[in-house]
N, C-alpha and C positions, 0 to 999 in steps of 0.2 A: 427430388422430394417435392411433395405437393405444397400448394400454397397454404392449406390448412395446417400441415405439419410445421411449416416455417413460423406461422403465427403462434403455434403452441410452444415452440422452442423459444421465440422472442419473449412470450409472456413469462415462461419459466425463468428465463435469464433476468427479466425485470424484477420478478418476485424475489429471486435469490439476491439480486443486488440491493433491493429494499431491505431485505432481512439482514444482509450484511451491514448496511448502513445503520439500521436500528440497533443491531448487536454492538457495533462499534461505538455508537453514541452512548448506549447504556454502559458499556465497559469504561468509556472515558469518564462519564459522570461518576460511576462507582469508584474508579481509581482516584478521582479528584476528592471525593468525600473520604475515602480510606486514607489518602495521603494527608488530608487536613487533620483528621482525627489522630493519625499516627504522630504528626508533628506536635499536636497539642499534648499528647501523652508523653512524648519525648521531652518536651520543654518542662512539663511538670516533674518528670523523673530527674532531669538535670538540676532543677531548682532544689529538689530534696537532696540529691547526691552531694551538691556543693554547699548545702546549708544556707541557701540564699533566703533572705527574709521574704515572708509571704506577701508583704506589701508590694514588692516589685512585680508580683504576678497580678495582684488585684487592681493596682493603679491603672495599667493600660486597659484591662478588661472593663473597668468602670468608665473610662473615657470612651471606649468603643461603644458601650451600651448607650451612653448619653448621646454620642454622635449619631448612632442609628435611630434613636428616638427623635432627635431633632430633625434629622433628614426626612423622616416619615411625616412629621407635623408640617414641615415646610412644603412637602410635596402636595399634601392635601390643601394647604392654603393657596399655593400657586394654581392648582387645578380649579379651585372655586373661583378665584379672581379672573383667571383666563377664560373660563366658561362664561362669566358675566360679561367680559369684554367682547366676546364673540357673539353673544346672544342678541336677539332682537329685543327692542324696548318693551314690547307687549309681553314677551315671555319673562323678562326680568320683573315687571310689575306683578305678574301673576304669581311668581315664585316668592317675592319678598313681601307680599301682603300679609303673610303669616308671621313675619318678623318685624322688629322695630327699626332695623337699619334701612330706612327708606332713603332714596336719593334726595339730594338737597333741594331739588325743585318741588318735591312733595312735602318735605319737612318744613321748608320756609316758603311762604307765598311769594316773597320777593325774588326767589331764585327761579329762573326760567329754564326749561329744557331746551337742549340744542342738538336734538337727534339729527337734524339736517347737517350740522357741522360734522358730526361723527361719520355720516355717510360720505361726505366729501373727503375727509381724511382717509377713510378706508379705501377710497378710489385712488387717492394720490400716494398711498403708502408704498407701493412697489417702486415708484419713481424716486421716492425719498431715499430708498436703500442705495441706489447708485450714487446719489449726492453725498451721503454719509461715507461711503467707501472712498470716494475721491478726496473728501475732506480729511479722512484719517491718513490716507496714503501720501498725499502731497502737502499737507499742512502740519498735522500733528506728528506724524512719524519722523520727519527730519528734526524737529525741535526736540522731541523726546530722545532721539539718538544722540544729539549733541549734548543734552543735559546728562544722560547716563554715562557718557564716555568719561566724565570727570570722576566717576566712581569705579572706573575700570570695568564697566559693563558695556561690552561692545556688541554691535550687530543688532540693535533693536529694530524689529519690524513686525508689522501685522501679518499674521498667517491667515486668519479667517475673520471676515467681517460680515456677519449675517444678522440682519434686523428681524427676520422672521416674518410671519404672516399676520401677527396681532398688532394692530396700530394702537396708539394712545387713545384715551377716551375722555370726553368732557361730560360730566354728569349733570352740571348745572352752571348757569351764568347769571350774574347780577350786574346791572349797569346803574351806577349812582346818578341821581338827578339833583342832588343838593351840593354840587361842586361848582367851581369857578367856570365861567363861560368860555374860558380859554383851554379847557382840558376835558377829557372824557376818561372816567375811571371804570374799569370792568374787572370783576372777580370771576374766576373760573375754577371749578373743582376738577383738577387734573389727576388722572390715574393711568399708569402704564404698567402692565404685567405681561410683557411679551416673551416670545420664545427666541429672543436674540442670543447671539453667541459671538464673543470676541476672544480670539486667541492671538497671543504675541509670543515672540521668541527673543530672548536676551542671552547672549553668550551660550548658545546651543541649549538653553533651558526653555521649555515651553510651559506656558501658564495662561490662564484666562478666566473669564467669568461667563455665566449663562443665566438665563431666567431672571433678568433684571426686573426689579419692581420698584416704582417710584409713585408716590401719591401725596397730594397736598393741595392747598389752595393757592392758585396762581393769580397774581394781579397784573393787569396790563393797563398802563397809563399812557394815553395818547395826548401828547402835549409838545409844543404849542399847536393850536389850530391855526392854519394859514389860509390865505385866499387864493391858493393855487393848487393844482392837482399834485399830490393826492389828498389835499386839504388837511393832512396831519403832518406836522413837521418832524415828529420823532416818536419813538415808543420806548417805554421803560417796562421791562419784564422782570418780575421777581416773585419769590415765594414770601408770604407774610411770616411764616414760621418754618422751622426746619422740616422738610418733607420726610415721610417714612420711606426708608431705603432698605432694600433687601436683595440678595443675589446669592447664587451658588458659585463656588470656586471649582476650577478644573485644572488638570495638569499638576505642576509642581506646587501651585498655590493651594491645592486641596489639602496639603499638610496643615494649613492654618485653620481649617474648618473644624475646630475643636471648641468646646465650651470655654469661654474666657478669651481665647485668642481671636475667634471669629467676631466677638463683640467689640474688641479693640479695633479690629480691621474695619468693621462697619462704622464705628464712630469716627474713624479717620476719613472714610469716604464721605460721610455726612458733613463733617466739618469742611472738607474741600468744596462740596456743593454749596455750603453756607457762605464760604468766602467768595464764591462766584455770583450767586443770585438769590441770597436770602438777606432780607433787610438787616442792617442798613446798606447792604451791597445790592447793586442793580445791574441788569444787563441792558445797556442803552443801544438803541438802533436809530441812527439818523436817516431820515427819509428825504429831507430838503436841505439844501446847502445854506441858505441865508437865514439861519436861526441862531439863537443864543445857545451855544454848545455847553456853556457852563451850567445853565439851568437844566439842560437835558441830562448831562452826565453826573453832575454833582449838585443837586438841589439842596437848599438849606433845610436842616431838620425842623420839624414842627415844634419841638421842645425837648425837655429833659425830664425824666422821671427819677426823683430821688426816693429810693426804696429802703425801708428799714424793716428787716425781719427780726422781730423782737423775741418771740418765744413760741413754743409749741406745748401742748398739753395732751395727756392721756394717749400717747403713741402706743402702737402695738409692741409687745415684748417679743423680741426675736431671739435673744440669748437666754433660753430657758434652762434653769438649773435642775438638779435632781429632785428637789422638793416641789417643783412646779412653779416656783417664783423665778423671776428674771427681769432683765433690763434690756436696753438697747444702747447703741453708740450712734446716735443720730447726727446727721448733717443734712443740709438743704442745698439743692442746686437750683439757681434762678436763671431763667432764660427769657429773652425777648428777641425773637428772630435768631440771628447768628450770634448775638451777644450772650455771654455766659459768665456767671459768678458762682462761687461756692463758699458756704460758711465753714467755720471750723467745726471739728467734731467734738461733741460733748459726751464723755464716756459715762456709762453705767447710769442712765436716767431715761425715763419716759416723759419727763417734763423739762426739756432743755431750754436754756435761755442764752440766745446767741447775741442779741443786740447788734446785728450786722447791718451796716449801711453800704449802699452802692448806688451808682447812677447809670441810667440807660439813655443813650441817644435815641430819640423817638422820631422816626421819619414820617409815619402815617398814624392816624388816630383810629380810623374806622376799621373794624373787623380784625384787630390785632389784640392778642392777649399776653399777659405775663404768666409764665408757667413756673410752678414750684413743685419740685420733686424731692421727697424725703427718703433717705436711705439709712440702713444700719451698716456701719463699717465692720467688715469682717477681715481678720488678719490673714486668713488662709488664701489659697490661690483662686478660690471661687469668687463669684460675682457678689457684690454687696446686695443685701436683701432690701426689697422695696417696702417702704412704710406708708406710702400714700402720695396723692397728687392733689394740687389745688391750682386754680387759675383766677386771674383778675382782669377784667376788661379795661383796656387802655382808655377807651372813650368814657368810661365811668370815672376814671381818675381825672381826665381832662375836664369833664363836665363839672365835677364837684370841687376841683382845686386840691383837695386833700381827702384821702380815704384812710380811716383807721378802724379796722374791724377784725373779728375772728372769722376765719374761713375754715369750714369743715373739710377734712381730707376725703377725697373720693378714692375708690378702689382699695379701701382699708376698712377694717372692722371698727376702728375707733381712732380718734385723734383730730385735732384742729390746730391751726397755726395763726398767730397774731401778726398782722401786717399793717404797716403804716406807709402810705405812698403819697408823695407830694408832686404836683405838677409845677414845673418851672418854665416860664416863657423866656424868649430871647429878646433882649432889649438892645437897641442901637445907640443908647446913651449910657454914660458911666455913672448915672445918679445912684443906682442901686448896688454898686460894687461894694461899698463899705458895709452896707447892711448884709449882703451875702457873705462877705468875709467873716463878719461877726457870727453869723448863723452857723457856718461850717466849723468855725473855731469851737463853738459850744458843742457841736455834734462830735467833733474829733476826740472829746474827752472820753466817750464811751466806745468808740470804734477806732481801730487802727487802719482801716481801709481809707485811702485818700479820697477826699471830696473836693469838688471843684466849684469855681465861681464864674467861669466863662467858657465859651465855645469858640474855637479858632477854626476857620475854614480856609484852606489853602488850595488854590488852583494853579498847578504847574503847567504853563502853556507851552513854552518852547525855550530852547537855548540856541545861541548863535556863536560862531567862530570859536569853537572849543580848541581846535588845533590848526591855526592858520598856516603853519608850515607845510601841511598836507603830506608830511613824511610818513605818518602812521595815523590812519583814520580809526578812531575809537568806536567801541560799541557802548554808548553811554546810557546810564540811567541815573535817576535822582533819588537820594535817600534823605528823608526828613526826620528831624528830632524835635520833640517838644517834651521836656522833662524825661521821663522814662519811656514814653511812647515813641514809636517810630513807624515810618511807612516808606514804601519803595514803589517807584513807577516801573512800568515794563521796560525792557531793554530795547533800544533802537539800534538796528544793525548798521554798522559802517557808515557813519554820518557825522559831520562836524556841525550840522544845524538840525538837531533832532526836534521833532514836534511830539510832545508827550500828550497834552490835553487830558490830564488826569487830575481828579480832585481828592482831597483828604480832609477829614474832620477830626479835630483833637479836642479833648476836654482839658481845660487849663485851670490849675489850682489858684494861681495869683498872677494876673497879667502885669502887675507892677514890678514883679521880680523875675519872671521867667522870660526865656527867649526862644526864638525859632531858628533852627540851624538846618541848612540845606547843603548837601554835598553832591557834586556831579562826579560820578565814578565810571571808569572804563572797566567793563566786565572782563575783558581779556587779560588785562594786566593788574586789575584791582587797584589801580592808582587813582588818586583824587585829581580830577581835572580842574577843579575850582570849588570854592565854597562861599556861602553867604550866611552871615549871622545877624539877626534882626532882634532888637529889643521890643517886646510886646507893649511896653509902656508908651512907645511912640504912637501906636495906633489908637490909644485912648484919646489922643488930641486931634485925630483926623476927623473930618466931617463924616458922620454916620459910622465912624470907626472902620473904614474900609479904604483899600487902595486897589484900583483897577488898572490892569495893563501896564504895570510899572516894570521897567528894565533895570535889574540890579547887576552891578559889575561883580564878576566872580574873582575873589581874591585868590592868589596862588596860581592863576591860569597862565599858560604860556602866551606871550605876546601882549597880555594885559588888555585885550579887546573883547574877551568873552563876556557874554551877558546871559542872564536868566530872567525870562519874562514871567511875572507872577500876578495873580489876583489874591489879595489877603483881606479877609473879613473877620472882625472880632465882634462877638456878641456877649453881653453880660446876662447871666441868669437872674431871673426875677420871679419871685414867688407870686403866684396868681391868687387873687382874692377868692374866697369860698362862697361867692355869690353868683347866681346865674344871671347872665345879661340878655337872655332871650334867644340866643342862638345855640343854646345847649352847652356852651363852654364857659370857662371861668371868666369873671368880670375883670377887666383891666382897671388899674388904679386911675381914679379920676372920673370913671363912668358913674352916673347917678341914676339913670333910668333903668327900669326893669320891664321887660316886655310882658304883655299879658299872656303870651303863648308859652312862656317858659314853664317847665315842669316844676312842681313844688319840691325841689331838692335842696332848699335852703336849710342849713343846719340849725339856725335860730329863728324863731318866729319874729316877724316884723313888729315894730311898736304900733300902738293903737293910732297914733297920729303920724301918718307917713309924709306929710308935707308941712313945712314950717309956716307956710302961709295960711294954714287953717288952724285956728286955736282949738285946743282940746275941749274947751268948754262949749264951743259953738260948732258942732260938726256940720260941715257943708254937705248938702246932698250930692252923692256921687253921680257924675254925669255918665249915663249909660252909653256904651259903644254897641254897635250892631252885633258883635260877636259874643261879648261877655255879658252884657246886661240888657241888650235890646229885647231879649225874651226872658221872662222871669224864670227862676229856678225853684220850683216847689220842693219842699222838704219831703223826703220819703217817709212813708208811714212807719210807725214803730212796729216792733215785733222781732223776735229772734231769728226768724227765717228770712228777714229782709236782707238782700244783698247790699252791703255797705258801699258807699260811693265816696270818691275823693272830694276833698273840699278845697276851696281857694283860700289863700292866705288872707286873713282879715286885715284891712287897712293897707293892702298892697296898692301900688300905683296903677295896677291894671283896673282897679275899681274907681279911679279918679281921672278919667279921660277928659280932654278939653272939649269945650262945646257948650257954653252956658245956655244957648237958645234951646237946645234939646232938653236940657234939664228943666227949663221953665215949662215947656210944653208937656213933658211927662209928669212933672211935679211928683217925683219919687223921692222919698226920704227914708234912709235906712240908718238906724242909730249907730254911732261909733262903737267899736269894740270896747267892752268893759263898761259902757255907760248904761245907766238904768239901775233901778233898785230891785227889780224882780229877780227871784232866784233862778238858777239855770233850769230847774225842773219845770218852770212855767213858761217856756219860750215857745210854746205851741202856737201862739198868736202870730208868729212871723209868717206862717203859711197863709194866714188870711191877708196880711199886709201885702205879700208878694202876689197873691192871686188878684187882689184889688188893683195892683199896679199893672197887671198883665194887659188889661184892655187898652189903655192909651198907648202902651208901648207897642202892642201888636198893630195898632193903627198907624204908628210911625213907620213900621217895617212890614208892609203887607206882603213882601216877597218871601217872608219866612215860611217854609213849608212845614208840614206836619212831621216829617222825618227829622228835620232840624230841631223841632220842638221836643220830640221824644228824646233825642240825644242830649239836649241841654238839661232835661230834667234829671239826668243822672248826676249832676253836680249839685252841691249845696252851698248856701251862703250863710254860715253860722253867725250868730250874734256875739259869740265869744269863743275863746280858744278852748273852752271845755266841751265843745261839740253840741250838737242839737239836743242830745239827751242829758247833757250835764255830766257825763261820765268820763270826759277826757277824749283824747284822740291819739292815734298812733301813726307814725311815719314809716312807710314801708317802700321797699323797692321790689317789684315783682316782674320777672321777665323770663322768657323761655330761651335757654342758651343754645349755642350751636352744637352741643354734644347731647342733644335730646334730654336735657335736664331742666327742671323748673327751679329757678334761683330766687330765693327770698332773702332779703336783707332787712332785719328789724333794726331800724335806726334809733328811735326814741319814742317816748310817750310824754305827753304833757297834760297838766291839770287833772290828775286823778283825784277823786274825792277822798277826804280823810274818813277814818272810821267814826262810828257813832260817839265814841268816847274821846275823839279828838286826836288819836294817835295816827302817826304816819304809816302807810302801808309798806309791806315788803313785796313789791310786785316782780313777777317774771312773766314771760310770754310763752305760750304753748301753741304749737301748730299741729293741725291734722290735715291730711289730704283726703277729704271725704269722697266716696262713702266709706273708705277704709278707716277704722278706728283701732287698728291693731298697734302693737308696740313698734312695728317697723315703720308705721306712718307717723309716729309721734316725734316731735322735735321740741326742745325747750332751750330757752336762754338761761343765763345766770340770774340769780336772785339779787336784786338791788335793795339793800336795807334802808328803811325809813326815808323814802323818797317818793314824792308825788310827780316828779318830772325825771324819771330815770332815762339814762342813755345806754344803749346796748351796743349798736353797730356790730351785730353778729349775723353771720351769713349761713344759710341752710340750703340744701339741694335735695330735690326729689328726681330720681331717674324715671322718666315717663315717656312712652312713645307718643309721637305727635297725634296719632289717630285716637288716642285716649284722652287728649287734653280737654276736649269739649265735654267730657263726661265727668270731670273732676271739679270739686269746689274746695277752695282753700279756706280753712277755718283758723282764725287767729284769735286766741283768747288771752286776756290779761287776768292773772290770778294773784290773789294776795296770799302770801305764804306765812303771814304772821299768825302765830298761835302757840300755846303752851303744850298742848297735848300732842304726842307723837302721831297718833292716828287721826288727828283732827282733819276733817275734809277742808281743802282750801277753797274758799269762796271765789267765784268768778266776779271780777269787777266790770267786765265788759267784753264785747265780742265783735269781730268783723268777719264777714263771709264774702269771698270773692269768687266769681265764676271764672274759671281758668280759660274758658273758651272765648271770653270777651276782653282779654288783656290788650291794652293799648301800648304798642311798642314805642310811640312817640312820647308817652308820659309814664315812664316806668316808676319814678319816685314821686309819691304823693302822700298827702295826709288823709286819714280815714277816721270818721267819727265812730266812737265805740257805742254799740247798741246794747240793750239789756241781753244778757246771755241766756241761752237755752240750756236747761239743766238735764241734758240727755246723754251724758257720758260719765264714766267713772274715772276718778282721779287715780 
């Protein structure tokens, strides 16, 4: 046969083989579909034949549909995040310019991009895979096998460990420059959405996870700084709040990937991550030997937040009846880092009153938030319905000492929550103990949740000579008890002289009556090797209420030679004063000076005479400092379109600096607040006085530039607390939050004018985010009846992308609601307009003078 004939035969055979494969594939797919449909119809027939309830058929179908929908949504989410992780920075910026979810280094100027770090991690990622595989095989696998054997689950091992090709990504980094000189604090926005895959087998069952996703803000603290390479003694790595965690289950575990069950499983995983490295838990890394290990692994907390969730109003109705009316069964979950509390459930109401008190140990102040989530309790197997979310900045509580305000709920159509938060410092003296006990005794009348008066820090260093006979070497660990709270150290394998080096922090209700109990236990036999019981009242008499490196004999130990080495520190909670001391935090008792750079966040205005050495009848001329008075502050011109500016507190100590020679040369005299007989409406002459004083003051400080002069002009020096227009003034907190939202807190108004007939006004505050005057842009406070000095402490939020912030103006109007007619137009008493693009993050809370209002909007 010729060559051409052989080629024709081969081609015919190939075509026949392809046709056969195609027909076989079609036949298999057809039979698969036919078999599936036949099985479905057979099941329906059998359900009807045996008179089985229709619900048994619908329930699994309902769950299968929900599972399929959930899987599709997760796939889209994973694909988007993974494509962002793999894309180049320029491509990302071009894509997201159309949306508001910009990276943190674009949203916040203090966050810097670290694309160079992402390139390094991408290069190192293949080598990290081998390290993780060895870590799982030789470290995690043996411990997991031993732990699971107690539950009759044998043969645990890793089948597959694949990290994938997608490395973690850092979208922004911030290094703080206002910290101690012995530490470096760095925040990094961490995101991992990789194609990893982990498979394990236990007792011949295979299961695993894939497509792991973790994102959150990671903080790295480098402390202490040392004088030897690597110049950093240790690292503390932790998440400020619980990270967002998601994953897909494979193998036998895929059975749990159902609505309800999967949420429970994910919450368990999130809690385990929280126990490892979410505040107050940290992951310490020691880099140098000769450092204070206690300070690295168990630093003292910054303070305690006592939180009171009082009530909520106008919540969404989730349990709707037939007639369209309904209620909810609301409860609130409170979180700070890994710490979590939950209020009781109030049934059938949209205005619940909880009056719930709890306390949070606060490790850090900067960039941490208290989270509040409200849910409607459902009795069925489904998930409780979401009612809204709110948050409160920890630094704001620390700065003011106490915060009492209404906070609107985000991600909800309506609703707000009333919160009172108090900052408690830690004192090394017992002077404030009795006062704190009386305070919590009064609070316990309204809440059943236990409150505390002290903080106990215990450092378990080591134990010695647990079993001197050496017949049986234990696997020891230490269990600690303080009241109903307990803690446990890690287990040390086969040793009579274990070194634990672990720290614990407990809240103590009353150190005069409570005790600390420690037990050294052998994990193999569960027998107590020895115990120590210490009365906390003893530490109240110690110097600074602490004991360092003390060896305590273990009672009940064999041989009587066993000891346990401990560091014990007791701190009494102390309520901070609500006065700013210049560093942004609450003023300690005994401090009398107020820095001129502190923001005007004082809840009460200072008196007119701020120093006892200056008689009220003879006001001394304030001595100008270079920063505050060296360059005069002209008063802005009147007019409704004028952007209002913050004012300094009259009579504050910032206006009375020392230096009489400077005062003599300048010869500047400003009348004391409240002095003089001219009415507030005629205070326009102050501008002339200040401009006259400008010449000698500028001669004193020739280094002042024109830019400094223009920035100084934005402030005002009023002659009275009624403001430069005599219409009063309003105290506001305005800041741009980390979730792309503009936060406004209306604190209070003072010295509003009375009506012409002498009646007191009924004021409320209305806000617009111009140029939008629609209903969605409108926010209002409650009306305060018959008051010229109303206090609101209400918080409002506007979701706004950062690229639109410079185009918006916040309008704050004070309106008198008093009137007899229902349709009477409410007259404006004053107005403030703030350019959102010129917000000062260092002075968020300030006083603003009310200016005459522009009558250009409808009520």
